[in-house]
C-alpha positions in Angstrom: -254.1 62.3 106.8 -252.9 61.1 103.5 -250.2 58.5 103.2 -247.4 61.0 103.0 -248.6 62.9 106.1 -249.2 59.6 108.0 -245.7 58.4 107.3 -244.2 61.7 108.4 -246.3 61.6 111.6 -245.4 58.0 112.4 -241.7 58.6 111.6 -241.7 61.6 114.0 -243.4 59.6 116.8 -241.1 56.6 116.4 -238.1 58.9 116.7 -239.7 60.7 119.7 -240.4 57.6 121.7 -237.4 55.3 120.8 -234.9 56.7 123.3 -233.1 55.6 126.4 -235.9 57.0 128.6 -238.2 54.4 127.2 -236.7 51.6 129.2 -237.1 53.3 132.6 -240.6 51.9 133.2 -240.7 49.1 130.6 -240.0 45.4 131.2 -237.1 45.6 128.7 -235.1 47.3 131.5 -234.6 43.8 133.0 -232.5 42.3 130.2 -230.6 45.6 130.1 -229.0 44.5 133.4 -226.8 42.0 131.5 -224.0 42.3 129.1 -223.3 38.7 127.8 -225.3 37.8 124.7 -226.7 34.5 126.2 -227.7 36.2 129.4 -229.5 39.0 127.6 -231.4 36.6 125.3 -232.4 34.2 128.0 -233.6 37.0 130.3 -235.4 38.7 127.4 -237.1 35.5 126.4 -238.5 35.0 129.9 -239.5 38.6 130.3 -241.3 38.7 127.0 -243.1 35.4 127.9 -244.5 36.8 131.1 -245.2 40.3 129.6 -248.9 40.6 130.1 -250.7 42.7 132.6 -249.4 45.7 134.5 -245.9 46.7 133.4 -244.9 47.3 137.1 -245.9 43.8 138.0 -244.0 42.4 135.0 -240.9 44.3 136.2 -241.3 42.9 139.7 -241.6 39.4 138.4 -238.5 40.0 136.3 -236.6 41.1 139.4 -237.6 37.9 141.1 -236.2 35.9 138.2 -233.0 37.8 138.5 -232.7 36.7 142.1 -233.3 33.1 141.1 -230.7 33.2 138.3 -228.0 35.0 140.2 -225.3 36.7 138.2 -225.9 34.7 134.9 -229.2 33.3 133.5 -227.1 31.4 131.0 -225.0 29.6 133.7 -228.2 28.9 135.6 -229.8 27.3 132.6 -226.7 25.2 131.7 -226.4 23.9 135.2 -230.1 23.5 135.8 -231.5 20.3 137.2 -235.2 19.9 137.8 -236.0 21.2 141.2 -238.8 22.9 143.1 -238.0 26.5 142.4 -241.1 28.6 143.1 -242.0 31.2 140.5 -245.4 32.4 139.5 -246.5 35.3 137.3 -250.2 35.1 136.6 -250.7 31.8 134.8 -247.0 31.1 134.3 -246.1 28.8 137.2 -243.3 26.7 138.6 -244.0 23.8 136.3 -243.8 26.1 133.3 -240.5 27.6 134.7 -239.1 24.1 135.0 -240.1 23.2 131.4 -238.7 26.4 130.0 -235.4 25.9 131.8 -235.1 22.3 130.5 -236.0 23.2 127.0 -233.6 26.2 126.9 -230.8 23.9 128.2 -231.5 21.5 125.3 -231.5 24.4 122.9 -228.2 25.8 124.1 -226.7 22.3 123.9 -227.7 22.3 120.2 -226.5 25.7 119.0 -228.3 28.3 121.0 -231.5 30.4 121.1 -230.8 32.4 118.0 -230.1 29.2 116.0 -233.5 27.8 117.1 -235.2 30.5 114.9 -233.3 29.6 111.8 -235.0 28.7 108.6 -235.1 25.2 107.1 -233.7 24.8 103.5 -235.8 26.6 100.9 -238.1 28.2 103.5 -239.2 31.7 102.9 -237.6 34.2 105.3 -240.7 35.1 107.3 -241.3 35.6 111.0 -244.1 33.0 110.7 -241.7 30.3 109.6 -239.1 31.3 112.2 -241.6 31.1 115.1 -243.0 27.8 113.9 -239.5 26.3 113.6 -238.7 27.6 117.1 -241.9 26.1 118.6 -241.1 22.7 117.1 -237.7 22.7 118.7 -238.8 24.2 122.0 -241.7 21.8 122.5 -239.6 18.7 121.7 -238.7 18.4 125.4 -241.1 16.6 127.6 -243.7 19.0 129.0 -247.2 19.4 130.2 -249.7 20.4 127.5 -250.8 23.4 129.6 -247.4 24.9 129.2 -247.9 25.2 125.4 -250.2 28.2 126.0 -247.1 30.3 126.8 -245.7 29.8 123.3 -248.2 31.5 121.0 -248.9 29.7 117.7 -249.3 31.7 114.5 -250.8 28.7 112.7 -253.8 29.0 115.0 -254.0 32.7 114.1 -252.5 34.0 117.3 -251.1 37.5 117.1 -248.0 36.2 119.0 -247.5 39.6 120.5 -244.9 38.6 123.1 -242.8 36.5 120.7 -242.8 39.3 118.1 -241.8 41.7 120.9 -238.9 39.4 121.9 -237.7 39.2 118.3 -237.8 43.0 118.0 -235.6 43.3 121.1 -233.1 40.8 119.7 -233.0 42.0 116.1 -233.4 45.8 115.9 -230.4 48.0 116.1 -229.2 49.1 119.5 -228.2 52.6 118.4 -231.1 54.3 120.3 -230.5 52.4 123.5 -233.7 50.4 123.6 -233.4 47.2 121.5 -230.3 45.0 121.6 -229.5 44.2 118.0 -227.5 41.1 119.0 -229.1 38.7 116.5 -227.6 39.1 113.0 -229.2 36.1 111.3 -232.6 37.8 111.1 -233.2 41.0 109.2 -235.1 44.0 110.7 -237.2 44.0 107.5 -238.8 40.7 108.6 -240.1 42.1 111.9 -243.8 42.6 112.7 -245.5 44.8 115.3 -246.4 43.4 118.7 -250.1 43.6 118.4 -252.4 44.0 121.4 -255.6 45.8 122.2 -254.0 49.2 122.6 -251.7 49.0 119.5 -254.6 47.6 117.5 -256.9 50.4 118.5 -254.4 53.1 117.6 -253.7 51.4 114.3 -257.4 51.5 113.5 -257.8 55.1 114.5 -255.0 55.9 112.1 -256.7 53.7 109.4 -253.7 51.4 109.1 -255.9 48.3 109.6 -259.5 47.5 109.0 -259.8 44.1 110.7 -261.5 44.2 114.1 -259.7 41.1 115.5 -256.2 41.3 117.0 -254.8 38.2 115.3 -252.1 37.0 112.9 -254.1 38.1 109.9 -254.3 41.6 111.3 -250.5 41.4 111.9 -250.1 40.8 108.2 -252.5 43.6 107.3 -250.7 46.1 109.6 -247.1 45.2 108.5 -248.1 45.3 104.9 -249.0 48.9 105.4 -246.0 49.9 107.5 -243.5 48.3 105.2 -244.6 50.8 102.6 -243.4 53.5 104.9 -240.1 51.8 105.9 -239.4 48.4 104.2 -236.1 48.0 106.0 -237.2 48.7 109.5 -241.0 48.6 109.9 -240.6 47.4 113.6 -239.7 51.0 114.6 -243.4 51.9 114.3 -244.1 49.9 117.4 -242.7 52.8 119.4 -244.9 55.2 117.5 -248.1 53.2 118.1 -247.3 52.5 121.7 -246.3 56.0 122.5 -249.4 57.5 120.9 -251.5 55.1 122.8 -250.0 55.3 126.2 -250.0 59.1 126.1 -253.5 59.2 124.7 -252.6 61.5 121.9 -255.5 60.5 119.7 
């Protein structure tokens, strides 16, 4: 396919897969159980953090989190005192849960989760800078070094798939019933694609990327191409690449 044909194909696939049916079997269904902004973003942050492995197992772990939180994740966080709540999803354990709750409590006492991704004066408006600023604030609370692995670091060339996915959920328009669009301080034009083995393989088959690694440099290669197709909303192509892959269309 030439570039025009590829854009038309990806636009069609993005439109095909970004609809309300998408959330039925996807972990994003968990934060869709809430209405309040703070509840949605806290739930979404946890779900994105544990979003590796089988989607069904992620959803089951998300349902367990909902039982722990009760009616409001935000109220739970703001009233949280370190205790021995048991929660495990793969390598994310109860110590990590405790740290995340304490750090989120501190973040909400200082302006909220959206604000923690804000830019410093004169910083370029990039997702890289936003993630790095967030990590600095989140990790300022006392924690075990092992917990840092749950916050991917783009400065170490991590693809940061789960963090980028979380930001897509928060930022992109909610008109199609999938993403939430509740953060207005970040533009959709800034978003990257959550890159993993499957998305990367499809992108290579479509000759969108040449690099063989799935890392931050490949993120930049991929988004550079996709922004030529839609500079205002390149994140929509996540639905296209995911849908093509999961349905084995190529």
